[in-house]
Steps between C-alpha positions, in 0.01 A plus 500: 500500500855438358824617627851491375575185693236314292708543188860556619601141466420501127793725441720205560288205419420581143771402258747768393330742748702702746387737765684829518475829691532821286494825698337310781225342298467129449482382142486166334694459170618254244840612402459882466129489425283605804173318499369602843587803717353609845466854623718609794210462738424156358135586429513508119620224271599590140508209268551415137176477308406510129469863399205429275303324794573740780215746441260211535667381823486851646135544396413165652601625854619856510534500891751211465675564168644818346725618229851586580620855495507663163866452436457123538205464270728387218572184687292186550415604863203534739493564869273339771421591854628192688241538773218465245634158370471170662829315545421247226423773247817693582713179456314439158576854387858452585526159317322649201741790485797271530353284212535827281871528536627133503531291180189317407672166569557592867141615534367180357715288727369700800137451381544121472640491853224731635171411314286650772625856411383568153610818298255776551249333721118511444449865623780650293486623144704307266 
């Protein structure tokens, strides 16, 4: 069972990432691009995810993953129930979302420094 504290440190550890509070909600962003956002009650984590792959992710575990509200469907975004994720999976989702918004050179540098955290993982569609 993951909680916000399992991923909070990534908001400052990942290069160019900044944690911010917007209307009481914690969000991680790179410049002005938000790549992770938490609900006010910190039970739901929204994160950047390839739009063309999100239906497969939601179908793979609909109790954990769900589409964002209709007005946000135009974005590369999916939401997950934090309690349904294990801490390592929650961290992986945050890192993968971050990879989507930073230059590829920065993502490659991170991957070289952290080879045990491959993009996608074996259970995630890619």
